[in-house]
C-alpha positions as protocol buffer text, in pm:
chain_id: "A"
residue {
  index: 1
  type: MET
  ca { x: 8546 y: 7604 z: 9529 }
}
residue {
  index: 2
  type: HIS
  ca { x: 8500 y: 7702 z: 9231 }
}
residue {
  index: 3
  type: ILE
  ca { x: 8764 y: 8032 z: 9145 }
}
residue {
  index: 4
  type: ASP
  ca { x: 8639 y: 8267 z: 8858 }
}
residue {
  index: 5
  type: LYS
  ca { x: 8881 y: 8462 z: 8839 }
}
residue {
  index: 6
  type: GLU
  ca { x: 9208 y: 8576 z: 9024 }
}
residue {
  index: 7
  type: ILE
  ca { x: 9434 y: 8816 z: 9113 }
}
residue {
  index: 8
  type: ASP
  ca { x: 9772 y: 8830 z: 9242 }
}
residue {
  index: 9
  type: THR
  ca { x: 9843 y: 9174 z: 9445 }
}
residue {
  index: 10
  type: HIS
  ca { x: 10228 y: 9092 z: 9529 }
}
residue {
  index: 11
  type: GLY
  ca { x: 10402 y: 9399 z: 9684 }
}
residue {
  index: 12
  type: LEU
  ca { x: 10100 y: 9613 z: 9603 }
}
residue {
  index: 13
  type: ASN
  ca { x: 9931 y: 9810 z: 9908 }
}
residue {
  index: 14
  type: CYS
  ca { x: 9635 y: 9925 z: 10119 }
}
residue {
  index: 15
  type: PRO
  ca { x: 9407 y: 10044 z: 9885 }
}
residue {
  index: 16
  type: LEU
  ca { x: 9567 y: 9909 z: 9562 }
}
residue {
  index: 17
  type: PRO
  ca { x: 9468 y: 9545 z: 9655 }
}
residue {
  index: 18
  type: ILE
  ca { x: 9165 y: 9683 z: 9656 }
}
residue {
  index: 19
  type: LEU
  ca { x: 9130 y: 9886 z: 9402 }
}
residue {
  index: 20
  type: LYS
  ca { x: 9245 y: 9541 z: 9126 }
}
residue {
  index: 21
  type: ALA
  ca { x: 8997 y: 9361 z: 9330 }
}
residue {
  index: 22
  type: LYS
  ca { x: 8693 y: 9694 z: 9255 }
}
residue {
  index: 23
  type: LYS
  ca { x: 8800 y: 9634 z: 8878 }
}
residue {
  index: 24
  type: ALA
  ca { x: 8857 y: 9209 z: 8824 }
}
residue {
  index: 25
  type: LEU
  ca { x: 8427 y: 9211 z: 9046 }
}
residue {
  index: 26
  type: ALA
  ca { x: 8305 y: 9467 z: 8744 }
}
residue {
  index: 27
  type: GLU
  ca { x: 8411 y: 9221 z: 8467 }
}
residue {
  index: 28
  type: LEU
  ca { x: 8280 y: 8938 z: 8631 }
}
residue {
  index: 29
  type: GLU
  ca { x: 7872 y: 8866 z: 8602 }
}
residue {
  index: 30
  type: SER
  ca { x: 7631 y: 8805 z: 8916 }
}
residue {
  index: 31
  type: GLY
  ca { x: 7801 y: 8447 z: 9077 }
}
residue {
  index: 32
  type: GLN
  ca { x: 8082 y: 8391 z: 8949 }
}
residue {
  index: 33
  type: THR
  ca { x: 8408 y: 8405 z: 9255 }
}
residue {
  index: 34
  type: LEU
  ca { x: 8685 y: 8556 z: 9234 }
}
residue {
  index: 35
  type: LYS
  ca { x: 9063 y: 8543 z: 9500 }
}
residue {
  index: 36
  type: VAL
  ca { x: 9285 y: 8787 z: 9579 }
}
residue {
  index: 37
  type: VAL
  ca { x: 9599 y: 8689 z: 9731 }
}
residue {
  index: 38
  type: ALA
  ca { x: 9796 y: 9018 z: 9880 }
}
residue {
  index: 39
  type: THR
  ca { x: 10102 y: 9024 z: 10094 }
}
residue {
  index: 40
  type: ASP
  ca { x: 9931 y: 9292 z: 10308 }
}
residue {
  index: 41
  type: ALA
  ca { x: 9849 y: 9228 z: 10616 }
}
residue {
  index: 42
  type: GLY
  ca { x: 9605 y: 9493 z: 10646 }
}
residue {
  index: 43
  type: SER
  ca { x: 9431 y: 9372 z: 10260 }
}
residue {
  index: 44
  type: LEU
  ca { x: 9229 y: 9119 z: 10530 }
}
residue {
  index: 45
  type: ARG
  ca { x: 9022 y: 9453 z: 10734 }
}
residue {
  index: 46
  type: ASP
  ca { x: 9010 y: 9605 z: 10368 }
}
residue {
  index: 47
  type: PHE
  ca { x: 8804 y: 9272 z: 10234 }
}
residue {
  index: 48
  type: GLN
  ca { x: 8565 y: 9347 z: 10549 }
}
residue {
  index: 49
  type: ALA
  ca { x: 8524 y: 9666 z: 10505 }
}
residue {
  index: 50
  type: PHE
  ca { x: 8492 y: 9705 z: 10122 }
}
residue {
  index: 51
  type: ALA
  ca { x: 8282 y: 9331 z: 10055 }
}
residue {
  index: 52
  type: LYS
  ca { x: 8042 y: 9525 z: 10406 }
}
residue {
  index: 53
  type: GLN
  ca { x: 8013 y: 9867 z: 10154 }
}
residue {
  index: 54
  type: THR
  ca { x: 7993 y: 9690 z: 9826 }
}
residue {
  index: 55
  type: GLY
  ca { x: 7778 y: 9380 z: 9862 }
}
residue {
  index: 56
  type: ASN
  ca { x: 7948 y: 9132 z: 9788 }
}
residue {
  index: 57
  type: GLU
  ca { x: 8005 y: 8888 z: 9905 }
}
residue {
  index: 58
  type: LEU
  ca { x: 8304 y: 8751 z: 10147 }
}
residue {
  index: 59
  type: LEU
  ca { x: 8304 y: 8336 z: 10104 }
}
residue {
  index: 60
  type: GLU
  ca { x: 8656 y: 8314 z: 10266 }
}
residue {
  index: 61
  type: GLN
  ca { x: 9006 y: 8495 z: 10346 }
}
residue {
  index: 62
  type: GLN
  ca { x: 9298 y: 8298 z: 10512 }
}
residue {
  index: 63
  type: THR
  ca { x: 9665 y: 8305 z: 10532 }
}
residue {
  index: 64
  type: VAL
  ca { x: 9991 y: 8087 z: 10420 }
}
residue {
  index: 65
  type: GLY
  ca { x: 10296 y: 8194 z: 10516 }
}
residue {
  index: 66
  type: ALA
  ca { x: 10339 y: 8570 z: 10367 }
}
residue {
  index: 67
  type: GLU
  ca { x: 10033 y: 8588 z: 10174 }
}
residue {
  index: 68
  type: PHE
  ca { x: 9673 y: 8691 z: 10208 }
}
residue {
  index: 69
  type: ILE
  ca { x: 9403 y: 8481 z: 10038 }
}
residue {
  index: 70
  type: HIS
  ca { x: 9073 y: 8648 z: 10023 }
}
residue {
  index: 71
  type: VAL
  ca { x: 8763 y: 8513 z: 9827 }
}
residue {
  index: 72
  type: LEU
  ca { x: 8494 y: 8711 z: 9620 }
}
residue {
  index: 73
  type: ARG
  ca { x: 8115 y: 8635 z: 9523 }
}
residue {
  index: 74
  type: ARG
  ca { x: 8036 y: 8922 z: 9326 }
}
residue {
  index: 75
  type: ARG
  ca { x: 7613 y: 9025 z: 9392 }
}
């Protein structure tokens, strides 16, 4: 999958990963993708809710070790 931008939110807790993702998405064009790497386990449900509320598409979520990876497509 092609990723247009990636942000690292290691060590940040809610709501900071969402706020950083919101800012990064605002810099992207419609249809571009953003990968967020987080360490907050709550980010799994936070990004699901964020996608529903904003209309951005949550393409993928996965857990790799202590990391939670979220891939969003800008609406």
